[in-house]
FIDRENDREN-891774 format. One record per residue (C-alpha): residue in three letters; residue number from 1; x, y, z. Coordinates in steps of 0.1 Angstrom, whole numbers. Layout:
[rec "ALA", NUM, [X, Y, Z]],
...
// end
This chain:
[rec "MET", 1, [-172, -197, 82]],
[rec "LYS", 2, [-172, -172, 108]],
[rec "LEU", 3, [-154, -139, 95]],
[rec "LYS", 4, [-138, -114, 120]],
[rec "PHE", 5, [-126, -76, 111]],
[rec "LEU", 6, [-94, -72, 128]],
[rec "GLY", 7, [-84, -42, 109]],
[rec "ALA", 8, [-90, -19, 78]],
[rec "THR", 9, [-126, -5, 89]],
[rec "GLY", 10, [-133, 32, 92]],
[rec "THR", 11, [-96, 34, 80]],
[rec "VAL", 12, [-74, 21, 50]],
[rec "THR", 13, [-52, 6, 69]],
[rec "GLY", 14, [-41, -24, 88]],
[rec "SER", 15, [-58, -48, 68]],
[rec "LYS", 16, [-66, -83, 85]],
[rec "TYR", 17, [-93, -104, 84]],
[rec "LEU", 18, [-95, -135, 106]],
[rec "LEU", 19, [-117, -164, 86]],
[rec "ALA", 20, [-123, -193, 110]],
[rec "CYS", 21, [-136, -221, 89]],
[rec "GLU", 22, [-150, -262, 99]],
[rec "THR", 23, [-134, -286, 78]],
[rec "ASP", 24, [-144, -319, 69]],
[rec "SER", 25, [-135, -335, 98]],
[rec "GLY", 26, [-151, -315, 120]],
[rec "GLY", 27, [-122, -288, 134]],
[rec "ILE", 28, [-117, -253, 130]],
[rec "MET", 29, [-90, -243, 108]],
[rec "ARG", 30, [-83, -203, 114]],
[rec "ILE", 31, [-70, -183, 83]],
[rec "LEU", 32, [-56, -147, 86]],
[rec "ILE", 33, [-60, -129, 54]],
[rec "ASP", 34, [-37, -99, 51]],
[rec "CYS", 35, [-14, -90, 81]],
[rec "GLY", 36, [-9, -52, 81]],
[rec "LEU", 37, [3, -28, 103]],
[rec "PHE", 38, [-23, 3, 110]],
[rec "GLN", 39, [-8, 35, 98]],
[rec "GLY", 40, [-17, 73, 106]],
[rec "LEU", 41, [-42, 86, 133]],
[rec "LYS", 42, [-18, 79, 168]],
[rec "GLN", 43, [-51, 57, 179]],
[rec "LEU", 44, [-48, 36, 147]],
[rec "ARG", 45, [-10, 29, 155]],
[rec "LEU", 46, [-17, 20, 188]],
[rec "ARG", 47, [-35, -11, 178]],
[rec "ASN", 48, [0, -24, 163]],
[rec "TRP", 49, [13, -26, 200]],
[rec "ALA", 50, [-19, -42, 215]],
[rec "GLN", 51, [-26, -74, 221]],
[rec "LEU", 52, [-47, -91, 188]],
[rec "PRO", 53, [-79, -109, 194]],
[rec "VAL", 54, [-70, -144, 187]],
[rec "SER", 55, [-34, -162, 200]],
[rec "PRO", 56, [-10, -157, 170]],
[rec "ARG", 57, [-2, -197, 178]],
[rec "ASP", 58, [-39, -203, 171]],
[rec "ILE", 59, [-40, -194, 134]],
[rec "ASP", 60, [-32, -219, 112]],
[rec "VAL", 61, [-29, -200, 80]],
[rec "VAL", 62, [-19, -164, 66]],
[rec "VAL", 63, [-29, -155, 31]],
[rec "LEU", 64, [-13, -118, 18]],
[rec "THR", 65, [-32, -103, -10]],
[rec "HIS", 66, [-1, -76, -15]],
[rec "ALA", 67, [30, -65, -5]],
[rec "HIS", 68, [22, -30, 9]],
[rec "ILE", 69, [30, -29, 43]],
[rec "ASP", 70, [-7, -18, 57]],
[rec "HIS", 71, [-14, -55, 38]],
[rec "SER", 72, [14, -73, 52]],
[rec "GLY", 73, [42, -50, 79]],
[rec "TYR", 74, [25, -67, 108]],
[rec "LEU", 75, [38, -105, 96]],
[rec "PRO", 76, [72, -100, 115]],
[rec "LEU", 77, [53, -91, 146]],
[rec "LEU", 78, [30, -121, 143]],
[rec "VAL", 79, [58, -145, 138]],
[rec "LYS", 80, [75, -128, 169]],
[rec "LYS", 81, [43, -137, 189]],
[rec "GLY", 82, [44, -174, 179]],
[rec "PHE", 83, [26, -180, 147]],
[rec "SER", 84, [45, -206, 130]],
[rec "GLY", 85, [24, -216, 96]],
[rec "LYS", 86, [26, -210, 59]],
[rec "VAL", 87, [22, -180, 46]],
[rec "TYR", 88, [7, -182, 10]],
[rec "CYS", 89, [11, -152, -15]],
[rec "THR", 90, [20, -150, -49]],
[rec "GLU", 91, [55, -151, -62]],
[rec "ALA", 92, [59, -112, -69]],
[rec "THR", 93, [47, -103, -34]],
[rec "ARG", 94, [71, -128, -20]],
[rec "ASP", 95, [99, -109, -42]],
[rec "LEU", 96, [85, -76, -26]],
[rec "CYS", 97, [78, -90, 11]],
[rec "GLU", 98, [118, -99, 8]],
[rec "ILE", 99, [121, -62, 5]],
[rec "LEU", 100, [93, -45, 21]],
[rec "LEU", 101, [99, -66, 54]],
[rec "PRO", 102, [132, -59, 61]],
[rec "ASP", 103, [129, -22, 57]],
[rec "SER", 104, [103, -20, 76]],
[rec "ALA", 105, [120, -36, 108]],
[rec "HIS", 106, [148, -15, 100]],
[rec "LEU", 107, [129, 17, 99]],
[rec "GLN", 108, [118, 11, 130]],
[rec "GLU", 109, [148, 5, 145]],
[rec "GLU", 110, [164, 36, 132]],
[rec "GLU", 111, [133, 55, 145]],
[rec "ALA", 112, [136, 41, 180]],
[rec "GLU", 113, [176, 46, 180]],
[rec "TYR", 114, [173, 82, 170]],
[rec "ALA", 115, [146, 85, 199]],
[rec "ASN", 116, [165, 75, 225]],
[rec "ARG", 117, [196, 94, 210]],
[rec "ARG", 118, [175, 125, 206]],
[rec "GLY", 119, [155, 121, 238]],
[rec "PHE", 120, [122, 128, 228]],
[rec "SER", 121, [100, 96, 229]],
[rec "LYS", 122, [79, 89, 261]],
[rec "HIS", 123, [91, 57, 267]],
[rec "HIS", 124, [126, 51, 279]],
[rec "PRO", 125, [141, 33, 259]],
[rec "ALA", 126, [121, 34, 230]],
[rec "LEU", 127, [114, 1, 211]],
[rec "PRO", 128, [108, -8, 173]],
[rec "LEU", 129, [77, -24, 171]],
[rec "TYR", 130, [97, -55, 155]],
[rec "THR", 131, [136, -62, 143]],
[rec "GLN", 132, [152, -73, 110]],
[rec "GLU", 133, [157, -108, 126]],
[rec "ASP", 134, [117, -109, 129]],
[rec "ALA", 135, [114, -97, 95]],
[rec "LYS", 136, [140, -127, 84]],
[rec "ALA", 137, [121, -154, 101]],
[rec "ALA", 138, [87, -144, 89]],
[rec "LEU", 139, [101, -145, 55]],
[rec "GLU", 140, [111, -182, 56]],
[rec "LEU", 141, [75, -189, 64]],
[rec "LEU", 142, [66, -172, 28]],
[rec "THR", 143, [49, -197, 4]],
[rec "PRO", 144, [45, -187, -34]],
[rec "VAL", 145, [16, -198, -53]],
[rec "ALA", 146, [8, -192, -88]],
[rec "PHE", 147, [-20, -170, -101]],
[rec "GLU", 148, [-52, -191, -110]],
[rec "GLN", 149, [-40, -225, -96]],
[rec "ASP", 150, [-58, -241, -65]],
[rec "VAL", 151, [-43, -250, -33]],
[rec "ASN", 152, [-55, -274, -13]],
[rec "LEU", 153, [-58, -263, 28]],
[rec "ASP", 154, [-65, -290, 52]],
[rec "GLY", 155, [-100, -301, 60]],
[rec "GLY", 156, [-117, -298, 23]],
[rec "LEU", 157, [-106, -259, 18]],
[rec "THR", 158, [-95, -241, -15]],
[rec "LEU", 159, [-75, -210, -23]],
[rec "ARG", 160, [-72, -196, -47]],
[rec "PHE", 161, [-52, -160, -66]],
[rec "SER", 162, [-62, -141, -93]],
[rec "PRO", 163, [-46, -110, -107]],
[rec "ASN", 164, [-63, -73, -89]],
[rec "GLY", 165, [-40, -51, -108]],
[rec "HIS", 166, [-33, -29, -78]],
[rec "ILE", 167, [8, -37, -80]],
[rec "LEU", 168, [30, -65, -89]],
[rec "GLY", 169, [18, -101, -73]],
[rec "SER", 170, [-15, -83, -58]],
[rec "ALA", 171, [-44, -106, -59]],
[rec "PHE", 172, [-80, -114, -55]],
[rec "VAL", 173, [-82, -143, -28]],
[rec "ARG", 174, [-108, -166, -29]],
[rec "ILE", 175, [-116, -191, -3]],
[rec "HIS", 176, [-140, -221, -5]],
[rec "ASN", 177, [-153, -250, 9]],
[rec "LYS", 178, [-181, -278, -6]],
[rec "LYS", 179, [-207, -247, 9]],
[rec "THR", 180, [-191, -214, 7]],
[rec "SER", 181, [-167, -193, -9]],
[rec "VAL", 182, [-158, -154, 5]],
[rec "LEU", 183, [-138, -135, -20]],
[rec "PHE", 184, [-112, -106, -5]],
[rec "THR", 185, [-109, -80, -29]],
[rec "GLY", 186, [-78, -66, -14]],
[rec "ASP", 187, [-69, -34, -34]],
[rec "ILE", 188, [-85, -32, -66]],
[rec "GLY", 189, [-61, -16, -93]],
[rec "ARG", 190, [-73, 2, -128]],
[rec "PRO", 191, [-87, -9, -155]],
[rec "ASN", 192, [-62, 13, -175]],
[rec "ASP", 193, [-32, 19, -154]],
[rec "ILE", 194, [-3, 26, -176]],
[rec "LEU", 195, [18, 2, -156]],
[rec "MET", 196, [-3, -27, -146]],
[rec "LYS", 197, [-26, -49, -162]],
[rec "SER", 198, [-66, -51, -161]],
[rec "PRO", 199, [-79, -64, -126]],
[rec "ALA", 200, [-93, -102, -139]],
[rec "ARG", 201, [-127, -107, -136]],
[rec "ILE", 202, [-145, -123, -109]],
[rec "LYS", 203, [-180, -143, -117]],
[rec "GLN", 204, [-192, -157, -86]],
[rec "ALA", 205, [-190, -156, -50]],
[rec "ASP", 206, [-210, -164, -19]],
[rec "TYR", 207, [-196, -135, -1]],
[rec "LEU", 208, [-172, -103, -9]],
[rec "VAL", 209, [-153, -83, 10]],
[rec "VAL", 210, [-146, -53, -12]],
[rec "GLU", 211, [-126, -22, -5]],
[rec "SER", 212, [-137, 12, -5]],
[rec "THR", 213, [-103, 33, -6]],
[rec "TYR", 214, [-116, 57, -33]],
[rec "GLY", 215, [-155, 50, -26]],
[rec "ASN", 216, [-169, 86, -23]],
[rec "ARG", 217, [-144, 98, -54]],
[rec "LEU", 218, [-136, 96, -90]],
[rec "HIS", 219, [-102, 96, -103]],
[rec "ASP", 220, [-100, 127, -128]],
[rec "ARG", 221, [-99, 113, -161]],
[rec "THR", 222, [-72, 139, -178]],
[rec "ASP", 223, [-40, 130, -182]],
[rec "PRO", 224, [-17, 131, -155]],
[rec "LYS", 225, [13, 141, -178]],
[rec "ILE", 226, [-3, 173, -180]],
[rec "LYS", 227, [-5, 186, -145]],
[rec "LEU", 228, [28, 168, -137]],
[rec "ALA", 229, [46, 187, -165]],
[rec "ALA", 230, [32, 220, -154]],
[rec "ILE", 231, [40, 214, -116]],
[rec "ILE", 232, [82, 206, -128]],
[rec "ASN", 233, [81, 235, -152]],
[rec "LYS", 234, [67, 259, -127]],
[rec "THR", 235, [91, 248, -97]],
[rec "ILE", 236, [118, 246, -121]],
[rec "LYS", 237, [116, 287, -127]],
[rec "ARG", 238, [119, 295, -96]],
[rec "ARG", 239, [153, 272, -90]],
[rec "GLY", 240, [131, 247, -63]],
[rec "ILE", 241, [133, 218, -57]],
[rec "ILE", 242, [102, 190, -66]],
[rec "LEU", 243, [99, 163, -37]],
[rec "ILE", 244, [73, 135, -50]],
[rec "PRO", 245, [69, 113, -15]],
[rec "VAL", 246, [62, 80, -35]],
[rec "PHE", 247, [54, 43, -21]],
[rec "ALA", 248, [84, 23, -27]],
[rec "VAL", 249, [59, -5, -49]],
[rec "GLY", 250, [37, 10, -76]],
[rec "ARG", 251, [41, 45, -73]],
[rec "ALA", 252, [74, 52, -75]],
[rec "GLN", 253, [77, 35, -107]],
[rec "GLU", 254, [48, 50, -125]],
[rec "VAL", 255, [63, 83, -117]],
[rec "LEU", 256, [94, 75, -131]],
[rec "TYR", 257, [77, 59, -160]],
[rec "TYR", 258, [57, 95, -164]],
[rec "ILE", 259, [91, 113, -161]],
[rec "HIS", 260, [104, 95, -185]],
[rec "LEU", 261, [76, 101, -210]],
[rec "LEU", 262, [78, 139, -202]],
[rec "LYS", 263, [114, 138, -210]],
[rec "SER", 264, [112, 119, -243]],
[rec "SER", 265, [85, 143, -253]],
[rec "GLY", 266, [108, 173, -247]],
[rec "ALA", 267, [76, 188, -219]],
[rec "ILE", 268, [104, 190, -197]],
[rec "ALA", 269, [138, 200, -197]],
[rec "SER", 270, [154, 165, -204]],
[rec "ASP", 271, [185, 178, -184]],
[rec "ILE", 272, [172, 184, -148]],
[rec "PRO", 273, [184, 158, -123]],
[rec "VAL", 274, [161, 130, -110]],
[rec "TYR", 275, [165, 111, -79]],
[rec "LEU", 276, [152, 80, -66]],
[rec "ASN", 277, [164, 82, -31]],
[rec "SER", 278, [149, 52, -15]],
[rec "PRO", 279, [169, 15, -15]],
[rec "MET", 280, [140, -1, -13]],
[rec "ALA", 281, [121, 17, -47]],
[rec "VAL", 282, [153, 9, -66]],
[rec "ASP", 283, [154, -29, -55]],
[rec "ALA", 284, [113, -29, -65]],
[rec "THR", 285, [118, -10, -97]],
[rec "GLU", 286, [141, -43, -108]],
[rec "ILE", 287, [118, -66, -96]],
[rec "PHE", 288, [96, -55, -125]],
[rec "ARG", 289, [124, -72, -149]],
[rec "HIS", 290, [115, -104, -134]],
[rec "HIS", 291, [76, -102, -135]],
[rec "ARG", 292, [69, -93, -173]],
[rec "GLY", 293, [36, -109, -176]],
[rec "GLU", 294, [20, -89, -149]],
[rec "HIS", 295, [24, -53, -164]],
[rec "ARG", 296, [26, -34, -198]],
[rec "LEU", 297, [62, -22, -200]],
[rec "SER", 298, [82, -40, -225]],
[rec "PRO", 299, [120, -47, -218]],
[rec "GLU", 300, [132, -19, -233]],
[rec "GLN", 301, [104, 5, -213]],
[rec "CYS", 302, [118, -14, -185]],
[rec "SER", 303, [155, -1, -190]],
[rec "ALA", 304, [142, 32, -197]],
[rec "LEU", 305, [125, 33, -169]],
[rec "PHE", 306, [153, 22, -147]],
[rec "HIS", 307, [177, 47, -160]],
[rec "THR", 308, [156, 74, -155]],
[rec "ALA", 309, [169, 86, -123]],
[rec "HIS", 310, [196, 84, -105]],
[rec "MET", 311, [197, 58, -77]],
[rec "VAL", 312, [202, 69, -44]],
[rec "ASN", 313, [214, 41, -19]],
[rec "SER", 314, [238, 54, 8]],
[rec "VAL", 315, [227, 73, 38]],
[rec "GLU", 316, [257, 99, 31]],
[rec "GLU", 317, [243, 105, -11]],
[rec "SER", 318, [209, 109, 7]],
[rec "LYS", 319, [218, 137, 32]],
[rec "ARG", 320, [245, 155, 5]],
[rec "LEU", 321, [209, 163, -16]],
[rec "ASN", 322, [194, 178, 13]],
[rec "VAL", 323, [222, 208, 8]],
[rec "THR", 324, [220, 207, -31]],
[rec "LYS", 325, [207, 236, -50]],
[rec "GLY", 326, [178, 230, -76]],
[rec "PRO", 327, [162, 224, -97]],
[rec "MET", 328, [164, 191, -93]],
[rec "ILE", 329, [134, 161, -84]],
[rec "ILE", 330, [139, 138, -56]],
[rec "LEU", 331, [113, 109, -53]],
[rec "SER", 332, [114, 94, -21]],
[rec "ALA", 333, [95, 69, 1]],
[rec "SER", 334, [69, 73, 19]],
[rec "GLY", 335, [42, 78, 0]],
[rec "MET", 336, [26, 90, 29]],
[rec "ALA", 337, [59, 110, 46]],
[rec "SER", 338, [51, 90, 75]],
[rec "GLY", 339, [86, 77, 77]],
[rec "GLY", 340, [118, 71, 56]],
[rec "ARG", 341, [141, 95, 39]],
[rec "VAL", 342, [116, 115, 27]],
[rec "VAL", 343, [111, 130, 62]],
[rec "HIS", 344, [149, 142, 63]],
[rec "HIS", 345, [141, 157, 28]],
[rec "LEU", 346, [111, 174, 44]],
[rec "LYS", 347, [129, 191, 71]],
[rec "ALA", 348, [153, 203, 47]],
[rec "PHE", 349, [132, 216, 16]],
[rec "ALA", 350, [90, 224, 30]],
[rec "PRO", 351, [104, 256, 46]],
[rec "LYS", 352, [117, 269, 11]],
[rec "PRO", 353, [86, 290, -8]],
[rec "ASN", 354, [105, 280, -38]],
[rec "ASN", 355, [100, 244, -33]],
[rec "THR", 356, [70, 219, -43]],
[rec "ILE", 357, [62, 188, -24]],
[rec "LEU", 358, [41, 174, -48]],
[rec "PHE", 359, [20, 139, -35]],
[rec "VAL", 360, [5, 111, -63]],
[rec "GLY", 361, [-11, 88, -40]],
[rec "PHE", 362, [-41, 85, -9]],
[rec "GLN", 363, [-30, 102, 21]],
[rec "ALA", 364, [-45, 84, 53]],
[rec "ALA", 365, [-59, 104, 78]],
[rec "GLY", 366, [-33, 108, 106]],
[rec "THR", 367, [-3, 110, 84]],
[rec "ARG", 368, [19, 143, 78]],
[rec "GLY", 369, [10, 140, 41]],
[rec "SER", 370, [-29, 146, 48]],
[rec "ALA", 371, [-19, 173, 72]],
[rec "MET", 372, [-1, 194, 43]],
[rec "LEU", 373, [-28, 187, 16]],
[rec "ASP", 374, [-51, 199, 44]],
[rec "GLY", 375, [-30, 231, 46]],
[rec "ALA", 376, [-8, 230, 77]],
[rec "GLU", 377, [20, 255, 85]],
[rec "SER", 378, [37, 232, 99]],
[rec "ILE", 379, [45, 193, 104]],
[rec "LYS", 380, [58, 180, 133]],
[rec "ILE", 381, [94, 157, 128]],
[rec "HIS", 382, [117, 139, 151]],
[rec "GLY", 383, [98, 161, 183]],
[rec "GLU", 384, [102, 194, 166]],
[rec "TYR", 385, [77, 215, 138]],
[rec "ILE", 386, [90, 224, 109]],
[rec "PRO", 387, [75, 251, 90]],
[rec "VAL", 388, [59, 241, 57]],
[rec "ARG", 389, [63, 274, 30]],
[rec "ALA", 390, [73, 250, 0]],
[rec "ASN", 391, [39, 251, -23]],
[rec "VAL", 392, [22, 216, -19]],
[rec "GLU", 393, [5, 197, -49]],
[rec "PHE", 394, [-16, 167, -51]],
[rec "ILE", 395, [-20, 149, -85]],
[rec "SER", 396, [-54, 123, -73]],
[rec "ASN", 397, [-53, 106, -108]],
[rec "LEU", 398, [-20, 87, -105]],
[rec "SER", 399, [-38, 65, -76]],
[rec "ALA", 400, [-33, 27, -78]],
[rec "HIS", 401, [-63, 23, -65]],
[rec "ALA", 402, [-101, 20, -86]],
[rec "ASP", 403, [-126, 47, -79]],
[rec "TYR", 404, [-164, 38, -68]],
[rec "SER", 405, [-170, 42, -110]],
[rec "GLU", 406, [-143, 17, -117]],
[rec "ILE", 407, [-148, -5, -87]],
[rec "LEU", 408, [-186, -6, -97]],
[rec "ASP", 409, [-177, -17, -134]],
[rec "TRP", 410, [-155, -45, -123]],
[rec "LEU", 411, [-186, -57, -96]],
[rec "GLY", 412, [-209, -58, -130]],
[rec "GLY", 413, [-190, -89, -141]],
[rec "PHE", 414, [-207, -111, -116]],
[rec "GLU", 415, [-230, -132, -130]],
[rec "LYS", 416, [-252, -134, -96]],
[rec "ALA", 417, [-251, -110, -66]],
[rec "PRO", 418, [-232, -121, -34]],
[rec "LYS", 419, [-253, -133, -2]],
[rec "GLN", 420, [-238, -103, 15]],
[rec "THR", 421, [-211, -80, 4]],
[rec "PHE", 422, [-186, -61, 32]],
[rec "ILE", 423, [-174, -24, 26]],
[rec "THR", 424, [-138, -22, 42]],
[rec "HIS", 425, [-105, -4, 34]],
[rec "GLY", 426, [-120, 29, 35]],
[rec "GLU", 427, [-123, 59, 58]],
[rec "PRO", 428, [-163, 62, 72]],
[rec "VAL", 429, [-177, 85, 45]],
[rec "ALA", 430, [-159, 69, 15]],
[rec "ALA", 431, [-169, 32, 28]],
[rec "ASP", 432, [-206, 44, 29]],
[rec "ALA", 433, [-203, 61, 0]],
[rec "MET", 434, [-192, 31, -16]],
[rec "ARG", 435, [-221, 10, 3]],
[rec "LEU", 436, [-247, 34, -10]],
[rec "HIS", 437, [-233, 31, -46]],
[rec "ILE", 438, [-236, -8, -49]],
[rec "GLU", 439, [-269, -9, -31]],
[rec "GLU", 440, [-285, 19, -59]],
[rec "THR", 441, [-266, 6, -84]],
[rec "LEU", 442, [-262, -31, -82]],
[rec "ARG", 443, [-297, -39, -55]],
[rec "TRP", 444, [-271, -59, -34]],
[rec "GLN", 445, [-271, -64, 3]],
[rec "VAL", 446, [-243, -46, 16]],
[rec "VAL", 447, [-227, -37, 51]],
[rec "VAL", 448, [-198, -17, 63]],
[rec "PRO", 449, [-187, -37, 94]],
[rec "ASP", 450, [-172, -22, 126]],
[rec "TYR", 451, [-142, -29, 140]],
[rec "LEU", 452, [-138, -66, 153]],
[rec "GLU", 453, [-170, -72, 144]],
[rec "THR", 454, [-177, -111, 140]],
[rec "VAL", 455, [-205, -124, 113]],
[rec "THR", 456, [-211, -159, 101]],
[rec "LEU", 457, [-210, -167, 65]],
[rec "SER", 458, [-238, -200, 59]],
// end
């Protein structure tokens, strides 16, 4: 086997790993594990437009660890450029991709149209990376597989998904032949998440590719409801609006459930209006009802989750929120404020000091969310600079990513050390910190690969 790192090196976005495996017949099968978009810094986003180091026509199979756009969002472009093989994923990942990929295409079409209408793009005309038709073509290739079921690929190769607790459908991916096995963690969930069940324990892999989003950090162990209630109540006293940028899959549902618990306990006012302004998040919330085996919520709790907020679907209703007076709570995608309806809310609410912008997830370098958390006095939206006078808050321990201690605990389930462990999906400081933690705690052989680096797995 040869492994080439096409993304998620030095960054938490653009996850793509090309595994070239010799088959029983002596041929080569090329498997792309994850097919994500780069996000954040411009030099990263430009990679989405650059030619891949491998022709999409030469890729035999794609395997998705989960549905988040930084792991699946390049798939429509891959298909547009000639890929026509199967895309293996879990059933919930298939269901979520049916929401996420068309939405990603819609947002790109919408942004290109808006840029052309307002004339702020350097490109004439501005074009979307791919279209909704491209997304539809990609969805037709999705091939769902149950957890813990071996899938026989051509030439003696086997694929298996095991639940990793990050979001619905998220999985550890193990690929092996008669000689070698390699495990890709994707994004590792947390052992005590309020929604998702704990990650499965894995006992063995010859080679391991592990994420490091929080490789240099520990999550606060206090109950996040305490800080969430305090932020909401302070903003209510100012008659302000609490705007929460959320990832439509996972974080939106988690925050909604916490708000439900706070209202039920009387920690916040039961009559404060709550809006979920993301059609994608609305659809994803409904999917929780169809995959009961993967999360901790009962049918009654799922129903409470769905009824905590008013679900905003139309563009007209979304626009009306921008001129509605507080107090109220708005959850809107995207979670890093890099696109979607939340961007229009930021234009309306960020300049007003009685409002609060509350971030509840990781903010990649180069995103508006990262800039605001770093104290930016203004952010650029649609070609103009919007002042940030609202209170900017962050609750770090709502993350769906394991921190370095939780990852080390999960790695402790291995019966023997892998021959080599590769640290990816982390910004440089976090990835190197994760390397050091594993080396010093477990005494494993660990490296942090470079972008486009190729290694041989013997």
